[in-house]
N, CA, C, O and the ligand as a Tripos MOL2 file, in Angstrom:
@<TRIPOS>MOLECULE
protein
  293   291    74     0     0
PROTEIN
NO_CHARGES

@<TRIPOS>ATOM
      1 N           0.8520   -1.2310    0.0440 N.3       1 MET1
      2 CA         -0.0160   -0.0690   -0.0820 C.3       1 MET1
      3 C           0.8360    1.2200   -0.0140 C.2       1 MET1
      4 O           1.3270    1.5790    1.0560 O.2       1 MET1
      5 N           0.9980    1.8620   -1.0720 N.am      2 ALA2
      6 CA          2.0760    3.0250   -1.2490 C.3       2 ALA2
      7 C           1.1620    4.2830   -1.5720 C.2       2 ALA2
      8 O           1.7270    5.2440   -2.0940 O.2       2 ALA2
      9 N          -0.0050    4.3530   -1.3470 N.am      3 LYS3
     10 CA         -0.5900    5.5130   -1.6170 C.3       3 LYS3
     11 C          -0.4830    6.7120   -0.6960 C.2       3 LYS3
     12 O          -0.5440    6.5430    0.5220 O.2       3 LYS3
     13 N          -0.3310    7.8640   -1.2050 N.am      4 PHE4
     14 CA         -0.0080    9.1080   -0.2480 C.3       4 PHE4
     15 C          -1.4550    9.2320    0.4350 C.2       4 PHE4
     16 O          -2.5260    9.0730   -0.1510 O.2       4 PHE4
     17 N          -1.2570    9.5770    1.9280 N.am      5 VAL5
     18 CA         -2.4280    9.9580    2.6760 C.3       5 VAL5
     19 C          -2.1600   11.2750    3.3160 C.2       5 VAL5
     20 O          -1.1820   11.5590    4.0070 O.2       5 VAL5
     21 N          -3.2260   12.0880    2.9720 N.am      6 TYR6
     22 CA         -3.2170   13.3490    3.3850 C.3       6 TYR6
     23 C          -3.5490   13.4440    4.9980 C.2       6 TYR6
     24 O          -4.6660   13.0480    5.3300 O.2       6 TYR6
     25 N          -2.7840   13.8740    5.8910 N.am      7 ALA7
     26 CA         -2.8500   13.7180    7.2730 C.3       7 ALA7
     27 C          -3.9580   14.7120    7.8610 C.2       7 ALA7
     28 O          -4.6180   14.4060    8.8540 O.2       7 ALA7
     29 N          -4.1040   15.8390    7.2270 N.am      8 ALA8
     30 CA         -4.8640   16.8720    7.8190 C.3       8 ALA8
     31 C          -6.2640   16.4060    8.3590 C.2       8 ALA8
     32 O          -6.6350   16.6170    9.5140 O.2       8 ALA8
     33 N          -7.0700   15.6920    7.3200 N.am      9 PRO9
     34 CA         -8.4060   15.2820    7.8200 C.3       9 PRO9
     35 C          -8.3460   14.2820    9.0930 C.2       9 PRO9
     36 O          -9.3830   14.1030    9.7310 O.2       9 PRO9
     37 N          -7.3480   13.7360    9.4110 N.am     10 TYR10
     38 CA         -7.2650   12.8440   10.3910 C.3      10 TYR10
     39 C          -6.5540   13.5690   11.6510 C.2      10 TYR10
     40 O          -6.8300   13.1510   12.7750 O.2      10 TYR10
     41 N          -5.7860   14.4780   11.5210 N.am     11 LEU11
     42 CA         -5.1480   15.1200   12.5670 C.3      11 LEU11
     43 C          -6.3410   15.8770   13.2250 C.2      11 LEU11
     44 O          -6.4690   15.8510   14.4490 O.2      11 LEU11
     45 N          -7.1270   16.4810   12.5090 N.am     12 THR12
     46 CA         -8.2200   17.3160   13.2390 C.3      12 THR12
     47 C          -9.2120   16.5830   13.9520 C.2      12 THR12
     48 O         -10.0300   17.1440   14.6820 O.2      12 THR12
     49 N          -9.1700   15.2620   13.7570 N.am     13 GLN13
     50 CA         -9.9300   14.2970   14.6190 C.3      13 GLN13
     51 C          -9.2690   13.9930   16.0110 C.2      13 GLN13
     52 O         -10.0380   13.6890   16.9220 O.2      13 GLN13
     53 N          -8.1190   14.0370   16.2320 N.am     14 LEU14
     54 CA         -7.4220   13.6850   17.3710 C.3      14 LEU14
     55 C          -8.0930   14.0770   18.5770 C.2      14 LEU14
     56 O          -8.3670   13.2160   19.4140 O.2      14 LEU14
     57 N          -8.4170   15.3990   18.7750 N.am     15 GLY15
     58 CA         -8.7620   16.0150   19.7830 C.3      15 GLY15
     59 C         -10.1360   15.2390   20.3430 C.2      15 GLY15
     60 O         -10.2620   15.0680   21.5550 O.2      15 GLY15
     61 N         -11.0060   14.8480   19.5450 N.am     16 GLU16
     62 CA        -12.1390   14.2360   20.1110 C.3      16 GLU16
     63 C         -12.1790   12.7270   19.9570 C.2      16 GLU16
     64 O         -13.1950   12.0810   20.2110 O.2      16 GLU16
     65 N         -11.0880   12.2020   19.5490 N.am     17 LEU17
     66 CA        -10.8950   10.6490   19.5490 C.3      17 LEU17
     67 C         -10.9690   10.0760   20.9440 C.2      17 LEU17
     68 O         -10.3550   10.5330   21.9080 O.2      17 LEU17
     69 N         -11.7220    9.1060   20.9630 N.am     18 ARG18
     70 CA        -11.8380    8.3400   22.3570 C.3      18 ARG18
     71 C         -11.6670    6.8170   22.0810 C.2      18 ARG18
     72 O         -12.1630    6.2090   21.1320 O.2      18 ARG18
     73 N         -10.8930    6.3090   23.0540 N.am     19 VAL19
     74 CA        -10.7960    4.8550   22.9340 C.3      19 VAL19
     75 C         -11.9190    4.1950   23.5700 C.2      19 VAL19
     76 O         -12.1720    4.4490   24.7470 O.2      19 VAL19
     77 N         -12.6890    3.2880   22.8360 N.am     20 VAL20
     78 CA        -13.8390    2.6280   23.3580 C.3      20 VAL20
     79 C         -13.5320    1.1880   23.5240 C.2      20 VAL20
     80 O         -14.3890    0.5300   24.1140 O.2      20 VAL20
     81 N         -12.6000    0.6520   23.1640 N.am     21 GLY21
     82 CA        -12.3680   -0.9300   23.2950 C.3      21 GLY21
     83 C         -10.9610   -1.3530   22.8410 C.2      21 GLY21
     84 O         -10.3420   -0.7630   21.9550 O.2      21 GLY21
     85 N         -10.5450   -2.3280   23.4570 N.am     22 GLU22
     86 CA         -9.2970   -2.8650   22.9730 C.3      22 GLU22
     87 C          -9.3700   -4.3080   22.4780 C.2      22 GLU22
     88 O         -10.3930   -4.9400   22.7400 O.2      22 GLU22
     89 N          -8.4570   -4.8500   21.8360 N.am     23 CYS23
     90 CA         -8.5990   -6.0970   21.1160 C.3      23 CYS23
     91 C          -8.5920   -7.1490   22.2500 C.2      23 CYS23
     92 O          -7.8830   -7.0250   23.2490 O.2      23 CYS23
     93 N          -9.4850   -8.2680   22.0200 N.am     24 GLU24
     94 CA         -9.3340   -9.2800   23.1550 C.3      24 GLU24
     95 C          -8.6610  -10.5160   22.6140 C.2      24 GLU24
     96 O          -8.9780  -11.6110   23.0790 O.2      24 GLU24
     97 N          -7.8040  -10.4230   21.7170 N.am     25 CYS25
     98 CA         -7.1950  -11.7120   21.2080 C.3      25 CYS25
     99 C          -6.3030  -12.3090   22.2400 C.2      25 CYS25
    100 O          -6.0320  -13.5100   22.2100 O.2      25 CYS25
    101 N          -5.8420  -11.5110   23.1480 N.am     26 GLY26
    102 CA         -5.1160  -12.1320   24.3010 C.3      26 GLY26
    103 C          -3.4550  -12.2050   23.9960 C.2      26 GLY26
    104 O          -2.6370  -12.6170   24.8180 O.2      26 GLY26
    105 N          -3.1670  -11.7770   22.8040 N.am     27 GLU27
    106 CA         -1.7170  -11.8640   22.4290 C.3      27 GLU27
    107 C          -1.0850  -10.7250   23.2150 C.2      27 GLU27
    108 O          -1.5380   -9.5940   23.0350 O.2      27 GLU27
    109 N          -0.0150  -10.9250   24.1270 N.am     28 PRO28
    110 CA          0.7170  -10.0100   24.9320 C.3      28 PRO28
    111 C           1.3140   -8.8610   24.0280 C.2      28 PRO28
    112 O           1.4930   -7.7890   24.6070 O.2      28 PRO28
    113 N           1.6110   -8.9250   22.8370 N.am     29 ASN29
    114 CA          2.2330   -7.9660   22.1080 C.3      29 ASN29
    115 C           1.0460   -7.1480   21.2200 C.2      29 ASN29
    116 O           1.3560   -6.2300   20.4610 O.2      29 ASN29
    117 N          -0.0930   -7.5120   21.3730 N.am     30 CYS30
    118 CA         -1.1290   -6.9470   20.5680 C.3      30 CYS30
    119 C          -1.6390   -5.6490   21.4190 C.2      30 CYS30
    120 O          -2.1540   -5.7410   22.5340 O.2      30 CYS30
    121 N          -1.4130   -4.4090   20.7120 N.am     31 HIS31
    122 CA         -1.9810   -3.3210   21.3140 C.3      31 HIS31
    123 C          -2.9730   -2.5860   20.4820 C.2      31 HIS31
    124 O          -2.9430   -1.3590   20.3810 O.2      31 HIS31
    125 N          -3.8210   -3.3110   19.9070 N.am     32 THR32
    126 CA         -4.9430   -2.7970   19.0250 C.3      32 THR32
    127 C          -6.0990   -2.2290   19.9460 C.2      32 THR32
    128 O          -6.5400   -2.7810   20.9530 O.2      32 THR32
    129 N          -6.4860   -1.0740   19.4340 N.am     33 ILE33
    130 CA         -7.6100   -0.2720   20.0990 C.3      33 ILE33
    131 C          -8.5590    0.0900   19.1240 C.2      33 ILE33
    132 O          -8.2400    0.3110   17.9550 O.2      33 ILE33
    133 N          -9.7910    0.1670   19.5790 N.am     34 LYS34
    134 CA        -10.9970    0.7060   18.7390 C.3      34 LYS34
    135 C         -11.3950    2.0160   19.1940 C.2      34 LYS34
    136 O         -11.4770    2.2010   20.4080 O.2      34 LYS34
    137 N         -11.6770    3.0320   18.3160 N.am     35 PHE35
    138 CA        -12.2070    4.3210   18.6070 C.3      35 PHE35
    139 C         -13.7430    4.4530   18.4440 C.2      35 PHE35
    140 O         -14.3940    3.6160   17.8200 O.2      35 PHE35
    141 N         -14.2530    5.4680   18.9930 N.am     36 GLN36
    142 CA        -15.7330    5.6060   18.9460 C.3      36 GLN36
    143 C         -16.3830    5.3840   17.7540 C.2      36 GLN36
    144 O         -17.5380    4.9570   17.7600 O.2      36 GLN36
    145 N         -15.6690    5.6670   16.5200 N.am     37 HIS37
    146 CA        -16.2320    5.4650   15.2290 C.3      37 HIS37
    147 C         -16.1830    4.0020   14.7070 C.2      37 HIS37
    148 O         -16.6700    3.6860   13.6210 O.2      37 HIS37
    149 N         -15.5860    3.1560   15.5180 N.am     38 PHE38
    150 CA        -15.6020    1.7690   15.1340 C.3      38 PHE38
    151 C         -17.0490    1.2270   15.4200 C.2      38 PHE38
    152 O         -17.6560    1.4780   16.4620 O.2      38 PHE38
    153 N         -17.5360    0.4700   14.4080 N.am     39 GLY39
    154 CA        -18.9390    0.1020   14.3240 C.3      39 GLY39
    155 C         -19.3290   -0.8750   13.2370 C.2      39 GLY39
    156 O         -18.5080   -1.6040   12.6790 O.2      39 GLY39
    157 N         -20.5190   -0.8560   12.9870 N.am     40 GLU40
    158 CA        -21.2110   -1.7470   12.0880 C.3      40 GLU40
    159 C         -20.5450   -1.6660   10.6460 C.2      40 GLU40
    160 O         -20.2710   -2.6520    9.9630 O.2      40 GLU40
    161 N         -20.3240   -0.3290   10.2850 N.am     41 GLY41
    162 CA        -19.9020    0.0190    8.8920 C.3      41 GLY41
    163 C         -18.5200   -0.5710    8.4730 C.2      41 GLY41
    164 O         -17.7430   -1.1150    9.2570 O.2      41 GLY41
    165 N         -18.3310   -0.4090    7.2560 N.am     42 ALA42
    166 CA        -16.9960   -1.1910    6.8670 C.3      42 ALA42
    167 C         -15.7690   -0.2550    7.1950 C.2      42 ALA42
    168 O         -15.7230    0.9190    6.8260 O.2      42 ALA42
    169 N         -14.8460   -0.8380    7.8720 N.am     43 SER43
    170 CA        -13.6150    0.0080    8.1610 C.3      43 SER43
    171 C         -12.6360   -0.6550    7.2080 C.2      43 SER43
    172 O         -12.5640   -1.8570    6.9550 O.2      43 SER43
    173 N         -11.7820    0.4840    6.6500 N.am     44 VAL44
    174 CA        -10.9470    0.1180    5.6230 C.3      44 VAL44
    175 C          -9.5370    0.5710    6.2020 C.2      44 VAL44
    176 O          -9.4130    1.6200    6.8340 O.2      44 VAL44
    177 N          -8.4570   -0.3200    5.9320 N.am     45 ALA45
    178 CA         -7.0830    0.1430    6.2430 C.3      45 ALA45
    179 C          -6.6910    1.0850    5.1810 C.2      45 ALA45
    180 O          -6.9100    0.9610    3.9760 O.2      45 ALA45
    181 N          -6.0840    2.0400    5.7870 N.am     46 PHE46
    182 CA         -5.4810    3.0050    4.7710 C.3      46 PHE46
    183 C          -4.0160    3.5220    5.2220 C.2      46 PHE46
    184 O          -3.4940    4.4790    4.6490 O.2      46 PHE46
    185 N          -3.4890    2.9480    6.1060 N.am     47 VAL47
    186 CA         -2.0670    3.0240    6.5600 C.3      47 VAL47
    187 C          -1.5400    1.6010    6.9770 C.2      47 VAL47
    188 O          -2.0780    0.8820    7.8180 O.2      47 VAL47
    189 N          -0.5030    1.3330    6.3240 N.am     48 ASP48
    190 CA          0.1140   -0.0980    6.9060 C.3      48 ASP48
    191 C           1.6160    0.3290    6.9880 C.2      48 ASP48
    192 O           2.1540    0.8690    6.0210 O.2      48 ASP48
    193 N           2.2730    0.0860    8.1330 N.am     49 HIS49
    194 CA          3.5870    0.5920    8.3720 C.3      49 HIS49
    195 C           4.3130   -0.4370    9.3210 C.2      49 HIS49
    196 O           3.8470   -0.8220   10.3940 O.2      49 HIS49
    197 N           5.4000   -0.7920    8.8330 N.am     50 HIS50
    198 CA          6.2900   -1.6670    9.6840 C.3      50 HIS50
    199 C           7.2740   -0.6560   10.5140 C.2      50 HIS50
    200 O           8.1050    0.1250   10.0500 O.2      50 HIS50
    201 N           6.9280   -0.9070   11.8980 N.am     51 THR51
    202 CA          7.6930   -0.1820   12.9770 C.3      51 THR51
    203 C           9.0510   -0.5100   13.0600 C.2      51 THR51
    204 O           9.4720   -1.5970   12.6630 O.2      51 THR51
    205 N           9.7790    0.3720   13.5580 N.am     52 GLU52
    206 CA         11.4140    0.0840   13.8550 C.3      52 GLU52
    207 C          11.5820   -1.1290   14.6430 C.2      52 GLU52
    208 O          12.5940   -1.8020   14.4530 O.2      52 GLU52
    209 N          10.6330   -1.5290   15.5880 N.am     53 ASP53
    210 CA         10.9040   -2.5610   16.5070 C.3      53 ASP53
    211 C          10.0960   -3.8570   15.8550 C.2      53 ASP53
    212 O           9.8420   -4.8310   16.5620 O.2      53 ASP53
    213 N           9.7360   -3.8050   14.5510 N.am     54 GLY54
    214 CA          9.2860   -5.0790   13.9270 C.3      54 GLY54
    215 C           7.9140   -5.3510   14.0520 C.2      54 GLY54
    216 O           7.5090   -6.5010   13.8860 O.2      54 GLY54
    217 N           7.0320   -4.2860   14.3680 N.am     55 ARG55
    218 CA          5.4930   -4.6580   14.5940 C.3      55 ARG55
    219 C           5.1330   -4.0910   13.3290 C.2      55 ARG55
    220 O           5.9000   -3.4960   12.5720 O.2      55 ARG55
    221 N           3.7910   -4.3380   13.1330 N.am     56 MET56
    222 CA          2.9700   -3.8920   12.1630 C.3      56 MET56
    223 C           1.9390   -2.9760   12.5950 C.2      56 MET56
    224 O           1.0680   -3.3560   13.3770 O.2      56 MET56
    225 N           1.9760   -1.7350   12.1180 N.am     57 LEU57
    226 CA          1.0050   -0.7710   12.5400 C.3      57 LEU57
    227 C           0.0560   -0.5590   11.4800 C.2      57 LEU57
    228 O           0.4920   -0.1740   10.3950 O.2      57 LEU57
    229 N          -1.3520   -0.7810   11.6550 N.am     58 THR58
    230 CA         -2.3510   -0.5230   10.5760 C.3      58 THR58
    231 C          -3.4500    0.4530   11.0610 C.2      58 THR58
    232 O          -3.9920    0.2300   12.1440 O.2      58 THR58
    233 N          -3.7940    1.4830   10.3400 N.am     59 ILE59
    234 CA         -4.7490    2.4230   10.8810 C.3      59 ILE59
    235 C          -6.1510    2.2380    9.9410 C.2      59 ILE59
    236 O          -6.1240    2.1690    8.7120 O.2      59 ILE59
    237 N          -7.2300    2.1800   10.6680 N.am     60 PHE60
    238 CA         -8.4640    1.9150    9.7920 C.3      60 PHE60
    239 C          -9.2820    3.3420   10.0160 C.2      60 PHE60
    240 O          -9.1290    4.1020   10.9720 O.2      60 PHE60
    241 N         -10.1990    3.5190    8.8850 N.am     61 GLU61
    242 CA        -11.1660    4.5280    8.9160 C.3      61 GLU61
    243 C         -12.3470    3.8910    8.5030 C.2      61 GLU61
    244 O         -12.3520    2.8410    7.8590 O.2      61 GLU61
    245 N         -13.4530    4.5680    8.8960 N.am     62 ASP62
    246 CA        -14.8040    4.0390    8.5690 C.3      62 ASP62
    247 C         -15.2010    4.6950    7.2290 C.2      62 ASP62
    248 O         -14.4090    5.4350    6.6450 O.2      62 ASP62
    249 N         -16.3660    4.4350    6.7670 N.am     63 GLU63
    250 CA        -16.8900    4.8170    5.4760 C.3      63 GLU63
    251 C         -16.9890    6.3290    5.2980 C.2      63 GLU63
    252 O         -17.0150    6.8650    4.1900 O.2      63 GLU63
    253 N         -17.0440    7.0140    6.5210 N.am     64 ALA64
    254 CA        -17.1940    8.6370    6.4710 C.3      64 ALA64
    255 C         -15.7130    9.2720    6.6800 C.2      64 ALA64
    256 O         -15.4950   10.4600    6.9150 O.2      64 ALA64
    257 N         -14.6920    8.2010    6.5420 N.am     65 GLY65
    258 CA        -13.3880    8.7780    6.7650 C.3      65 GLY65
    259 C         -12.8550    9.1540    8.2960 C.2      65 GLY65
    260 O         -11.8800    9.8510    8.5760 O.2      65 GLY65
    261 N         -13.7620    8.5040    9.1920 N.am     66 MET66
    262 CA        -13.3950    8.7700   10.7450 C.3      66 MET66
    263 C         -12.5800    7.6640   11.1010 C.2      66 MET66
    264 O         -12.8480    6.5040   10.7880 O.2      66 MET66
    265 N         -11.5680    8.0220   11.7670 N.am     67 LEU67
    266 CA        -10.6340    7.0890   12.3990 C.3      67 LEU67
    267 C         -11.3900    6.1810   13.2160 C.2      67 LEU67
    268 O         -12.1740    6.6550   14.0370 O.2      67 LEU67
    269 N         -11.2420    4.7810   13.0840 N.am     68 SER68
    270 CA        -11.9750    3.6560   13.6790 C.3      68 SER68
    271 C         -11.1110    2.8030   14.5100 C.2      68 SER68
    272 O         -11.5220    2.3870   15.5930 O.2      68 SER68
    273 N          -9.9200    2.5130   14.0600 N.am     69 GLU69
    274 CA         -9.0910    1.3720   14.7390 C.3      69 GLU69
    275 C          -7.7260    1.6990   14.4720 C.2      69 GLU69
    276 O          -7.3620    2.2340   13.4250 O.2      69 GLU69
    277 N          -6.8520    1.3290   15.5610 N.am     70 LEU70
    278 CA         -5.4230    1.4230   15.4870 C.3      70 LEU70
    279 C          -4.9430   -0.0220   15.8300 C.2      70 LEU70
    280 O          -5.1090   -0.4850   16.9590 O.2      70 LEU70
    281 N          -4.3970   -0.6590   14.9160 N.am     71 GLU71
    282 CA         -3.9610   -2.0480   15.1090 C.3      71 GLU71
    283 C          -2.4080   -2.1470   15.1610 C.2      71 GLU71
    284 O          -1.7150   -1.8880   14.1770 O.2      71 GLU71
    285 N          -1.9020   -2.5310   16.3530 N.am     72 VAL72
    286 CA         -0.3680   -2.7740   16.4630 C.3      72 VAL72
    287 C          -0.1310   -4.1550   16.9130 C.2      72 VAL72
    288 O          -0.4830   -4.5370   18.0290 O.2      72 VAL72
    289 N           0.4380   -4.8750   16.0890 N.am     73 ILE73
    290 CA          0.6920   -6.3290   16.4100 C.3      73 ILE73
    291 C           2.2530   -6.6120   16.2350 C.2      73 ILE73
    292 O           2.7040   -7.7380   16.4430 O.2      73 ILE73
    293 ZN         -5.3790   -8.4410   19.3010 Zn       74 ZN74
@<TRIPOS>BOND
     1     1     2 1
     2     2     3 1
     3     3     4 2
     4     3     5 am
     5     5     6 1
     6     6     7 1
     7     7     8 2
     8     7     9 am
     9     9    10 1
    10    10    11 1
    11    11    12 2
    12    11    13 am
    13    13    14 1
    14    14    15 1
    15    15    16 2
    16    15    17 am
    17    17    18 1
    18    18    19 1
    19    19    20 2
    20    19    21 am
    21    21    22 1
    22    22    23 1
    23    23    24 2
    24    23    25 am
    25    25    26 1
    26    26    27 1
    27    27    28 2
    28    27    29 am
    29    29    30 1
    30    30    31 1
    31    31    32 2
    32    31    33 am
    33    33    34 1
    34    34    35 1
    35    35    36 2
    36    35    37 am
    37    37    38 1
    38    38    39 1
    39    39    40 2
    40    39    41 am
    41    41    42 1
    42    42    43 1
    43    43    44 2
    44    43    45 am
    45    45    46 1
    46    46    47 1
    47    47    48 2
    48    47    49 am
    49    49    50 1
    50    50    51 1
    51    51    52 2
    52    51    53 am
    53    53    54 1
    54    54    55 1
    55    55    56 2
    56    55    57 am
    57    57    58 1
    58    58    59 1
    59    59    60 2
    60    59    61 am
    61    61    62 1
    62    62    63 1
    63    63    64 2
    64    63    65 am
    65    65    66 1
    66    66    67 1
    67    67    68 2
    68    67    69 am
    69    69    70 1
    70    70    71 1
    71    71    72 2
    72    71    73 am
    73    73    74 1
    74    74    75 1
    75    75    76 2
    76    75    77 am
    77    77    78 1
    78    78    79 1
    79    79    80 2
    80    79    81 am
    81    81    82 1
    82    82    83 1
    83    83    84 2
    84    83    85 am
    85    85    86 1
    86    86    87 1
    87    87    88 2
    88    87    89 am
    89    89    90 1
    90    90    91 1
    91    91    92 2
    92    91    93 am
    93    93    94 1
    94    94    95 1
    95    95    96 2
    96    95    97 am
    97    97    98 1
    98    98    99 1
    99    99   100 2
   100    99   101 am
   101   101   102 1
   102   102   103 1
   103   103   104 2
   104   103   105 am
   105   105   106 1
   106   106   107 1
   107   107   108 2
   108   107   109 am
   109   109   110 1
   110   110   111 1
   111   111   112 2
   112   111   113 am
   113   113   114 1
   114   114   115 1
   115   115   116 2
   116   115   117 am
   117   117   118 1
   118   118   119 1
   119   119   120 2
   120   119   121 am
   121   121   122 1
   122   122   123 1
   123   123   124 2
   124   123   125 am
   125   125   126 1
   126   126   127 1
   127   127   128 2
   128   127   129 am
   129   129   130 1
   130   130   131 1
   131   131   132 2
   132   131   133 am
   133   133   134 1
   134   134   135 1
   135   135   136 2
   136   135   137 am
   137   137   138 1
   138   138   139 1
   139   139   140 2
   140   139   141 am
   141   141   142 1
   142   142   143 1
   143   143   144 2
   144   143   145 am
   145   145   146 1
   146   146   147 1
   147   147   148 2
   148   147   149 am
   149   149   150 1
   150   150   151 1
   151   151   152 2
   152   151   153 am
   153   153   154 1
   154   154   155 1
   155   155   156 2
   156   155   157 am
   157   157   158 1
   158   158   159 1
   159   159   160 2
   160   159   161 am
   161   161   162 1
   162   162   163 1
   163   163   164 2
   164   163   165 am
   165   165   166 1
   166   166   167 1
   167   167   168 2
   168   167   169 am
   169   169   170 1
   170   170   171 1
   171   171   172 2
   172   171   173 am
   173   173   174 1
   174   174   175 1
   175   175   176 2
   176   175   177 am
   177   177   178 1
   178   178   179 1
   179   179   180 2
   180   179   181 am
   181   181   182 1
   182   182   183 1
   183   183   184 2
   184   183   185 am
   185   185   186 1
   186   186   187 1
   187   187   188 2
   188   187   189 am
   189   189   190 1
   190   190   191 1
   191   191   192 2
   192   191   193 am
   193   193   194 1
   194   194   195 1
   195   195   196 2
   196   195   197 am
   197   197   198 1
   198   198   199 1
   199   199   200 2
   200   199   201 am
   201   201   202 1
   202   202   203 1
   203   203   204 2
   204   203   205 am
   205   205   206 1
   206   206   207 1
   207   207   208 2
   208   207   209 am
   209   209   210 1
   210   210   211 1
   211   211   212 2
   212   211   213 am
   213   213   214 1
   214   214   215 1
   215   215   216 2
   216   215   217 am
   217   217   218 1
   218   218   219 1
   219   219   220 2
   220   219   221 am
   221   221   222 1
   222   222   223 1
   223   223   224 2
   224   223   225 am
   225   225   226 1
   226   226   227 1
   227   227   228 2
   228   227   229 am
   229   229   230 1
   230   230   231 1
   231   231   232 2
   232   231   233 am
   233   233   234 1
   234   234   235 1
   235   235   236 2
   236   235   237 am
   237   237   238 1
   238   238   239 1
   239   239   240 2
   240   239   241 am
   241   241   242 1
   242   242   243 1
   243   243   244 2
   244   243   245 am
   245   245   246 1
   246   246   247 1
   247   247   248 2
   248   247   249 am
   249   249   250 1
   250   250   251 1
   251   251   252 2
   252   251   253 am
   253   253   254 1
   254   254   255 1
   255   255   256 2
   256   255   257 am
   257   257   258 1
   258   258   259 1
   259   259   260 2
   260   259   261 am
   261   261   262 1
   262   262   263 1
   263   263   264 2
   264   263   265 am
   265   265   266 1
   266   266   267 1
   267   267   268 2
   268   267   269 am
   269   269   270 1
   270   270   271 1
   271   271   272 2
   272   271   273 am
   273   273   274 1
   274   274   275 1
   275   275   276 2
   276   275   277 am
   277   277   278 1
   278   278   279 1
   279   279   280 2
   280   279   281 am
   281   281   282 1
   282   282   283 1
   283   283   284 2
   284   283   285 am
   285   285   286 1
   286   286   287 1
   287   287   288 2
   288   287   289 am
   289   289   290 1
   290   290   291 1
   291   291   292 2
@<TRIPOS>SUBSTRUCTURE
     1 MET1         2 RESIDUE 1 A MET
     2 ALA2         6 RESIDUE 1 A ALA
     3 LYS3        10 RESIDUE 1 A LYS
     4 PHE4        14 RESIDUE 1 A PHE
     5 VAL5        18 RESIDUE 1 A VAL
     6 TYR6        22 RESIDUE 1 A TYR
     7 ALA7        26 RESIDUE 1 A ALA
     8 ALA8        30 RESIDUE 1 A ALA
     9 PRO9        34 RESIDUE 1 A PRO
    10 TYR10       38 RESIDUE 1 A TYR
    11 LEU11       42 RESIDUE 1 A LEU
    12 THR12       46 RESIDUE 1 A THR
    13 GLN13       50 RESIDUE 1 A GLN
    14 LEU14       54 RESIDUE 1 A LEU
    15 GLY15       58 RESIDUE 1 A GLY
    16 GLU16       62 RESIDUE 1 A GLU
    17 LEU17       66 RESIDUE 1 A LEU
    18 ARG18       70 RESIDUE 1 A ARG
    19 VAL19       74 RESIDUE 1 A VAL
    20 VAL20       78 RESIDUE 1 A VAL
    21 GLY21       82 RESIDUE 1 A GLY
    22 GLU22       86 RESIDUE 1 A GLU
    23 CYS23       90 RESIDUE 1 A CYS
    24 GLU24       94 RESIDUE 1 A GLU
    25 CYS25       98 RESIDUE 1 A CYS
    26 GLY26      102 RESIDUE 1 A GLY
    27 GLU27      106 RESIDUE 1 A GLU
    28 PRO28      110 RESIDUE 1 A PRO
    29 ASN29      114 RESIDUE 1 A ASN
    30 CYS30      118 RESIDUE 1 A CYS
    31 HIS31      122 RESIDUE 1 A HIS
    32 THR32      126 RESIDUE 1 A THR
    33 ILE33      130 RESIDUE 1 A ILE
    34 LYS34      134 RESIDUE 1 A LYS
    35 PHE35      138 RESIDUE 1 A PHE
    36 GLN36      142 RESIDUE 1 A GLN
    37 HIS37      146 RESIDUE 1 A HIS
    38 PHE38      150 RESIDUE 1 A PHE
    39 GLY39      154 RESIDUE 1 A GLY
    40 GLU40      158 RESIDUE 1 A GLU
    41 GLY41      162 RESIDUE 1 A GLY
    42 ALA42      166 RESIDUE 1 A ALA
    43 SER43      170 RESIDUE 1 A SER
    44 VAL44      174 RESIDUE 1 A VAL
    45 ALA45      178 RESIDUE 1 A ALA
    46 PHE46      182 RESIDUE 1 A PHE
    47 VAL47      186 RESIDUE 1 A VAL
    48 ASP48      190 RESIDUE 1 A ASP
    49 HIS49      194 RESIDUE 1 A HIS
    50 HIS50      198 RESIDUE 1 A HIS
    51 THR51      202 RESIDUE 1 A THR
    52 GLU52      206 RESIDUE 1 A GLU
    53 ASP53      210 RESIDUE 1 A ASP
    54 GLY54      214 RESIDUE 1 A GLY
    55 ARG55      218 RESIDUE 1 A ARG
    56 MET56      222 RESIDUE 1 A MET
    57 LEU57      226 RESIDUE 1 A LEU
    58 THR58      230 RESIDUE 1 A THR
    59 ILE59      234 RESIDUE 1 A ILE
    60 PHE60      238 RESIDUE 1 A PHE
    61 GLU61      242 RESIDUE 1 A GLU
    62 ASP62      246 RESIDUE 1 A ASP
    63 GLU63      250 RESIDUE 1 A GLU
    64 ALA64      254 RESIDUE 1 A ALA
    65 GLY65      258 RESIDUE 1 A GLY
    66 MET66      262 RESIDUE 1 A MET
    67 LEU67      266 RESIDUE 1 A LEU
    68 SER68      270 RESIDUE 1 A SER
    69 GLU69      274 RESIDUE 1 A GLU
    70 LEU70      278 RESIDUE 1 A LEU
    71 GLU71      282 RESIDUE 1 A GLU
    72 VAL72      286 RESIDUE 1 A VAL
    73 ILE73      290 RESIDUE 1 A ILE
    74 ZN74       293 GROUP 0 **** ****
């Protein structure tokens, strides 16, 4: 996934972003959280990033472009 992401529409959401849940997979290294926009609608991954410590960071948005989930595995 090498498409360019404009950060501005997401940065403006950060002040209102609330964590409403975390992943329950039980993996000790899983730090996946869900935001208030996580719901029934389709969430789409728009950022995939390999972190320096070898993890995979994936960011999801919902159909309206609201940040819905942050996955760190
Ligand atoms: Zn998990």
